[in-house]
mmCIF file of the C-alpha atoms, coordinates in Angstrom:
data_MODEL
# 
_entry.id   MODEL 
# 
loop_
_atom_site.group_PDB 
_atom_site.id 
_atom_site.type_symbol 
_atom_site.label_atom_id 
_atom_site.label_alt_id 
_atom_site.label_comp_id 
_atom_site.label_asym_id 
_atom_site.label_entity_id 
_atom_site.label_seq_id 
_atom_site.pdbx_PDB_ins_code 
_atom_site.Cartn_x 
_atom_site.Cartn_y 
_atom_site.Cartn_z 
_atom_site.occupancy 
_atom_site.B_iso_or_equiv 
_atom_site.pdbx_formal_charge 
_atom_site.auth_seq_id 
_atom_site.auth_comp_id 
_atom_site.auth_asym_id 
_atom_site.auth_atom_id 
_atom_site.pdbx_PDB_model_num 
ATOM 1   C CA . MET A 1 1   ? 19.322  -7.945  13.031 1.00 0.00 ? 1   MET A CA 1 
ATOM 2   C CA . THR A 1 2   ? 20.387  -5.681  10.204 1.00 0.00 ? 2   THR A CA 1 
ATOM 3   C CA . GLU A 1 3   ? 19.829  -1.948  10.105 1.00 0.00 ? 3   GLU A CA 1 
ATOM 4   C CA . THR A 1 4   ? 17.276  -2.335  7.302  1.00 0.00 ? 4   THR A CA 1 
ATOM 5   C CA . SER A 1 5   ? 15.165  -4.800  9.281  1.00 0.00 ? 5   SER A CA 1 
ATOM 6   C CA . ARG A 1 6   ? 15.301  -2.517  12.355 1.00 0.00 ? 6   ARG A CA 1 
ATOM 7   C CA . HIS A 1 7   ? 14.148  0.396   10.215 1.00 0.00 ? 7   HIS A CA 1 
ATOM 8   C CA . ARG A 1 8   ? 11.233  -1.664  8.841  1.00 0.00 ? 8   ARG A CA 1 
ATOM 9   C CA . LEU A 1 9   ? 10.256  -2.698  12.361 1.00 0.00 ? 9   LEU A CA 1 
ATOM 10  C CA . ARG A 1 10  ? 10.237  0.923   13.572 1.00 0.00 ? 10  ARG A CA 1 
ATOM 11  C CA . ARG A 1 11  ? 8.163   1.952   10.565 1.00 0.00 ? 11  ARG A CA 1 
ATOM 12  C CA . ALA A 1 12  ? 5.673   -0.888  11.237 1.00 0.00 ? 12  ALA A CA 1 
ATOM 13  C CA . ASP A 1 13  ? 5.457   0.178   14.899 1.00 0.00 ? 13  ASP A CA 1 
ATOM 14  C CA . ARG A 1 14  ? 4.707   3.778   13.891 1.00 0.00 ? 14  ARG A CA 1 
ATOM 15  C CA . ALA A 1 15  ? 2.033   2.607   11.429 1.00 0.00 ? 15  ALA A CA 1 
ATOM 16  C CA . ALA A 1 16  ? 0.405   0.419   14.097 1.00 0.00 ? 16  ALA A CA 1 
ATOM 17  C CA . GLU A 1 17  ? 0.458   3.341   16.537 1.00 0.00 ? 17  GLU A CA 1 
ATOM 18  C CA . LEU A 1 18  ? -1.182  5.592   13.931 1.00 0.00 ? 18  LEU A CA 1 
ATOM 19  C CA . ASP A 1 19  ? -3.874  2.972   13.250 1.00 0.00 ? 19  ASP A CA 1 
ATOM 20  C CA . GLU A 1 20  ? -4.564  2.710   16.981 1.00 0.00 ? 20  GLU A CA 1 
ATOM 21  C CA . ARG A 1 21  ? -4.962  6.484   17.308 1.00 0.00 ? 21  ARG A CA 1 
ATOM 22  C CA . THR A 1 22  ? -7.245  6.672   14.254 1.00 0.00 ? 22  THR A CA 1 
ATOM 23  C CA . ARG A 1 23  ? -9.380  3.841   15.562 1.00 0.00 ? 23  ARG A CA 1 
ATOM 24  C CA . ALA A 1 24  ? -9.564  5.504   18.959 1.00 0.00 ? 24  ALA A CA 1 
ATOM 25  C CA . MET A 1 25  ? -10.550 8.883   17.463 1.00 0.00 ? 25  MET A CA 1 
ATOM 26  C CA . ILE A 1 26  ? -13.428 7.642   15.298 1.00 0.00 ? 26  ILE A CA 1 
ATOM 27  C CA . CYS A 1 27  ? -15.353 6.464   18.362 1.00 0.00 ? 27  CYS A CA 1 
ATOM 28  C CA . PRO A 1 28  ? -15.728 9.786   20.274 1.00 0.00 ? 28  PRO A CA 1 
ATOM 29  C CA . VAL A 1 29  ? -15.940 11.955  17.162 1.00 0.00 ? 29  VAL A CA 1 
ATOM 30  C CA . SER A 1 30  ? -18.740 9.806   15.731 1.00 0.00 ? 30  SER A CA 1 
ATOM 31  C CA . ALA A 1 31  ? -20.601 9.905   19.041 1.00 0.00 ? 31  ALA A CA 1 
ATOM 32  C CA . GLY A 1 32  ? -20.388 13.701  19.019 1.00 0.00 ? 32  GLY A CA 1 
ATOM 33  C CA . LEU A 1 33  ? -21.609 13.862  15.437 1.00 0.00 ? 33  LEU A CA 1 
ATOM 34  C CA . VAL A 1 34  ? -24.660 11.750  16.336 1.00 0.00 ? 34  VAL A CA 1 
ATOM 35  C CA . GLY A 1 35  ? -25.505 14.516  18.807 1.00 0.00 ? 35  GLY A CA 1 
ATOM 36  C CA . VAL A 1 36  ? -24.925 17.170  16.153 1.00 0.00 ? 36  VAL A CA 1 
ATOM 37  C CA . CYS A 1 37  ? -27.301 15.400  13.751 1.00 0.00 ? 37  CYS A CA 1 
ATOM 38  C CA . LEU A 1 38  ? -29.999 15.044  16.405 1.00 0.00 ? 38  LEU A CA 1 
ATOM 39  C CA . THR A 1 39  ? -29.643 18.701  17.392 1.00 0.00 ? 39  THR A CA 1 
ATOM 40  C CA . ALA A 1 40  ? -29.903 19.782  13.757 1.00 0.00 ? 40  ALA A CA 1 
ATOM 41  C CA . ILE A 1 41  ? -33.029 17.648  13.288 1.00 0.00 ? 41  ILE A CA 1 
ATOM 42  C CA . SER A 1 42  ? -34.593 19.300  16.346 1.00 0.00 ? 42  SER A CA 1 
ATOM 43  C CA . ILE A 1 43  ? -33.771 22.768  15.052 1.00 0.00 ? 43  ILE A CA 1 
ATOM 44  C CA . ILE A 1 44  ? -35.239 21.942  11.646 1.00 0.00 ? 44  ILE A CA 1 
ATOM 45  C CA . GLN A 1 45  ? -38.414 20.589  13.231 1.00 0.00 ? 45  GLN A CA 1 
ATOM 46  C CA . VAL A 1 46  ? -38.937 23.591  15.526 1.00 0.00 ? 46  VAL A CA 1 
ATOM 47  C CA . ALA A 1 47  ? -37.594 26.581  13.633 1.00 0.00 ? 47  ALA A CA 1 
ATOM 48  C CA . ILE A 1 48  ? -37.480 25.866  9.926  1.00 0.00 ? 48  ILE A CA 1 
ATOM 49  C CA . GLN A 1 49  ? -40.293 23.505  8.914  1.00 0.00 ? 49  GLN A CA 1 
ATOM 50  C CA . PRO A 1 50  ? -43.204 25.685  10.129 1.00 0.00 ? 50  PRO A CA 1 
ATOM 51  C CA . HIS A 1 51  ? -42.009 28.534  7.882  1.00 0.00 ? 51  HIS A CA 1 
ATOM 52  C CA . HIS A 1 52  ? -40.526 26.767  4.861  1.00 0.00 ? 52  HIS A CA 1 
ATOM 53  C CA . GLY A 1 53  ? -42.359 23.463  4.633  1.00 0.00 ? 53  GLY A CA 1 
ATOM 54  C CA . ARG A 1 54  ? -40.920 19.956  4.658  1.00 0.00 ? 54  ARG A CA 1 
ATOM 55  C CA . THR A 1 55  ? -37.293 19.417  3.722  1.00 0.00 ? 55  THR A CA 1 
ATOM 56  C CA . ILE A 1 56  ? -35.359 16.261  2.978  1.00 0.00 ? 56  ILE A CA 1 
ATOM 57  C CA . ALA A 1 57  ? -32.460 17.510  5.107  1.00 0.00 ? 57  ALA A CA 1 
ATOM 58  C CA . ASP A 1 58  ? -33.948 16.180  8.350  1.00 0.00 ? 58  ASP A CA 1 
ATOM 59  C CA . ASP A 1 59  ? -34.372 12.732  6.787  1.00 0.00 ? 59  ASP A CA 1 
ATOM 60  C CA . MET A 1 60  ? -30.782 12.851  5.576  1.00 0.00 ? 60  MET A CA 1 
ATOM 61  C CA . LEU A 1 61  ? -29.605 13.842  9.053  1.00 0.00 ? 61  LEU A CA 1 
ATOM 62  C CA . ALA A 1 62  ? -31.539 10.954  10.614 1.00 0.00 ? 62  ALA A CA 1 
ATOM 63  C CA . VAL A 1 63  ? -29.806 8.497   8.270  1.00 0.00 ? 63  VAL A CA 1 
ATOM 64  C CA . ASP A 1 64  ? -26.553 10.282  8.987  1.00 0.00 ? 64  ASP A CA 1 
ATOM 65  C CA . ALA A 1 65  ? -27.018 9.804   12.731 1.00 0.00 ? 65  ALA A CA 1 
ATOM 66  C CA . LEU A 1 66  ? -27.363 6.067   12.092 1.00 0.00 ? 66  LEU A CA 1 
ATOM 67  C CA . LEU A 1 67  ? -24.190 6.062   9.982  1.00 0.00 ? 67  LEU A CA 1 
ATOM 68  C CA . PHE A 1 68  ? -22.242 7.801   12.734 1.00 0.00 ? 68  PHE A CA 1 
ATOM 69  C CA . LEU A 1 69  ? -23.689 5.375   15.282 1.00 0.00 ? 69  LEU A CA 1 
ATOM 70  C CA . ALA A 1 70  ? -22.480 2.450   13.141 1.00 0.00 ? 70  ALA A CA 1 
ATOM 71  C CA . ALA A 1 71  ? -19.031 4.072   12.871 1.00 0.00 ? 71  ALA A CA 1 
ATOM 72  C CA . MET A 1 72  ? -18.891 4.624   16.622 1.00 0.00 ? 72  MET A CA 1 
ATOM 73  C CA . LEU A 1 73  ? -19.962 1.080   17.493 1.00 0.00 ? 73  LEU A CA 1 
ATOM 74  C CA . SER A 1 74  ? -17.622 -0.600  15.019 1.00 0.00 ? 74  SER A CA 1 
ATOM 75  C CA . SER A 1 75  ? -14.741 1.565   16.223 1.00 0.00 ? 75  SER A CA 1 
ATOM 76  C CA . TYR A 1 76  ? -15.578 0.750   19.841 1.00 0.00 ? 76  TYR A CA 1 
ATOM 77  C CA . PHE A 1 77  ? -15.666 -2.986  19.184 1.00 0.00 ? 77  PHE A CA 1 
ATOM 78  C CA . ALA A 1 78  ? -12.461 -2.773  17.134 1.00 0.00 ? 78  ALA A CA 1 
ATOM 79  C CA . LEU A 1 79  ? -10.798 -1.307  20.222 1.00 0.00 ? 79  LEU A CA 1 
ATOM 80  C CA . ARG A 1 80  ? -12.200 -4.062  22.430 1.00 0.00 ? 80  ARG A CA 1 
ATOM 81  C CA . ILE A 1 81  ? -11.661 -7.152  20.288 1.00 0.00 ? 81  ILE A CA 1 
ATOM 82  C CA . GLN A 1 82  ? -8.139  -8.507  20.137 1.00 0.00 ? 82  GLN A CA 1 
ATOM 83  C CA . ALA A 1 83  ? -8.510  -10.925 17.183 1.00 0.00 ? 83  ALA A CA 1 
ATOM 84  C CA . HIS A 1 84  ? -6.448  -9.517  14.295 1.00 0.00 ? 84  HIS A CA 1 
ATOM 85  C CA . ALA A 1 85  ? -8.875  -10.506 11.501 1.00 0.00 ? 85  ALA A CA 1 
ATOM 86  C CA . ARG A 1 86  ? -11.938 -9.035  13.226 1.00 0.00 ? 86  ARG A CA 1 
ATOM 87  C CA . LEU A 1 87  ? -10.032 -5.885  14.051 1.00 0.00 ? 87  LEU A CA 1 
ATOM 88  C CA . HIS A 1 88  ? -9.321  -5.033  10.424 1.00 0.00 ? 88  HIS A CA 1 
ATOM 89  C CA . TRP A 1 89  ? -12.867 -5.908  9.370  1.00 0.00 ? 89  TRP A CA 1 
ATOM 90  C CA . LEU A 1 90  ? -14.323 -3.605  12.035 1.00 0.00 ? 90  LEU A CA 1 
ATOM 91  C CA . GLU A 1 91  ? -11.813 -0.857  11.227 1.00 0.00 ? 91  GLU A CA 1 
ATOM 92  C CA . ARG A 1 92  ? -12.882 -0.906  7.581  1.00 0.00 ? 92  ARG A CA 1 
ATOM 93  C CA . ILE A 1 93  ? -16.538 -0.632  8.610  1.00 0.00 ? 93  ILE A CA 1 
ATOM 94  C CA . ALA A 1 94  ? -15.730 2.253   10.959 1.00 0.00 ? 94  ALA A CA 1 
ATOM 95  C CA . ASP A 1 95  ? -13.773 4.087   8.263  1.00 0.00 ? 95  ASP A CA 1 
ATOM 96  C CA . ALA A 1 96  ? -16.369 3.557   5.545  1.00 0.00 ? 96  ALA A CA 1 
ATOM 97  C CA . THR A 1 97  ? -19.364 4.557   7.665  1.00 0.00 ? 97  THR A CA 1 
ATOM 98  C CA . PHE A 1 98  ? -17.553 7.577   9.104  1.00 0.00 ? 98  PHE A CA 1 
ATOM 99  C CA . ILE A 1 99  ? -16.546 8.897   5.677  1.00 0.00 ? 99  ILE A CA 1 
ATOM 100 C CA . THR A 1 100 ? -20.018 8.190   4.267  1.00 0.00 ? 100 THR A CA 1 
ATOM 101 C CA . GLY A 1 101 ? -21.558 9.991   7.239  1.00 0.00 ? 101 GLY A CA 1 
ATOM 102 C CA . MET A 1 102 ? -19.365 13.031  6.665  1.00 0.00 ? 102 MET A CA 1 
ATOM 103 C CA . ILE A 1 103 ? -20.371 13.133  2.989  1.00 0.00 ? 103 ILE A CA 1 
ATOM 104 C CA . VAL A 1 104 ? -24.076 12.853  3.847  1.00 0.00 ? 104 VAL A CA 1 
ATOM 105 C CA . LEU A 1 105 ? -23.695 15.566  6.497  1.00 0.00 ? 105 LEU A CA 1 
ATOM 106 C CA . THR A 1 106 ? -22.131 17.892  3.941  1.00 0.00 ? 106 THR A CA 1 
ATOM 107 C CA . ILE A 1 107 ? -24.846 17.186  1.373  1.00 0.00 ? 107 ILE A CA 1 
ATOM 108 C CA . ALA A 1 108 ? -27.558 17.721  4.014  1.00 0.00 ? 108 ALA A CA 1 
ATOM 109 C CA . SER A 1 109 ? -25.966 21.075  4.853  1.00 0.00 ? 109 SER A CA 1 
ATOM 110 C CA . PHE A 1 110 ? -26.170 22.150  1.216  1.00 0.00 ? 110 PHE A CA 1 
ATOM 111 C CA . VAL A 1 111 ? -29.768 20.913  0.911  1.00 0.00 ? 111 VAL A CA 1 
ATOM 112 C CA . LEU A 1 112 ? -30.733 22.817  4.034  1.00 0.00 ? 112 LEU A CA 1 
ATOM 113 C CA . THR A 1 113 ? -28.897 25.974  3.026  1.00 0.00 ? 113 THR A CA 1 
ATOM 114 C CA . TYR A 1 114 ? -30.320 26.234  -0.473 1.00 0.00 ? 114 TYR A CA 1 
ATOM 115 C CA . ARG A 1 115 ? -33.843 25.107  0.522  1.00 0.00 ? 115 ARG A CA 1 
ATOM 116 C CA . ILE A 1 116 ? -34.113 27.925  3.075  1.00 0.00 ? 116 ILE A CA 1 
ATOM 117 C CA . GLY A 1 117 ? -32.712 30.541  0.681  1.00 0.00 ? 117 GLY A CA 1 
ATOM 118 C CA . ALA A 1 118 ? -35.212 29.642  -2.046 1.00 0.00 ? 118 ALA A CA 1 
# 
């Protein structure tokens, strides 16, 4: 085995290790963010809506909780399933739903912030 092929193998091993860590991190972080969304919805329902009327932020957070749940489940199953093709398919779903959930969470934060200040 040449030095170049050994170097490529080490680089591929590091990339696989990074993918494994990313896949493993999406699962617990998404589960925690589902809890954050549900807590925020509860706070909006109890503290904010009686004083400021209905806001779309709680609806956005409900959808967001579902996105984070989808990210968590797809990440979990990607960790459990050993088939290479399914693994990449589930990883892509986990990545896409997690990033989409983070974007929706940020937008909901802005909606909530500027609705209350108005």
